[in-house]
N, C-alpha and C positions, 0 to 999 in steps of 0.2 A: 090409502095414503100414498103420496108421491114418492119418488126416489131421490128427490133433491136433498142435499146435505143440510144438516142443521148444526149450528155451532154449539160447542159445549156450553158456552155462556147462556145461550137460549134455553138449552135443556135444563141447566141449573136454575134458571129463572122459573121455569115451569115446576120443577121439583120443589122449590121454595114455597110455592103456592099450595102444595099438598099438605094435608095434616100429618102429624108425626107418624101415625100408624101406617099411612100409605107410603111415607118415605121409607120406613123400615121394611115394608113389604117389597118396595122397589129395590132396596138394597139387597134383600135376600135373592130376588130374581136375578139381579146383575151378578151377584156372587156365584150363584149356581151356573149361570151361563158361562162365566169365565172358567169355572172348574171344568165344565163340559168341553169348552174350547181347548183348554190345556190338555185334557185327557185325550181328545181327538188328535192333537198335534203329537203327543207322545206315542200314540198307537201308530200314526202315520210314519213317524221316524223309526219306530221299532220294526215295522214291516219293511221299510227301506233298508235298514241295517241287515235284517235277515236275508233279504234278496241279494245284497252286496256280498254277504258271506257265502251264499250258495253259488254266486257267480265268480267267487274267488277274487273279487275286487279288493276285499279287505281280509285280513286274517287276524285271528286272536292268538295271543301268546304272552309270554313274559317279556320284560325289558331285555333280558338276556337273549331271547329268541329274536327280538327286533334288531339288536346289535349284530347278531350273527348274520341275519339277512342283509343288513346294510353293508357289512364287511365282506360278504359274500363268498 
């Protein structure tokens, strides 16, 4: 299959031609892929946050700690 973009309307037209069982199966596949993509993004962000903490780019603490740092 080529790498050209397909419009959402075109995809929906193809989906409409599927029987109900295939549409439900497609829904499950898309749902799982979205979950995996979100999970991957969360993991990536967590790794980035940990790296920032190790580099002392960010710090953790209470609001009181933050105000103390700002008022210096």
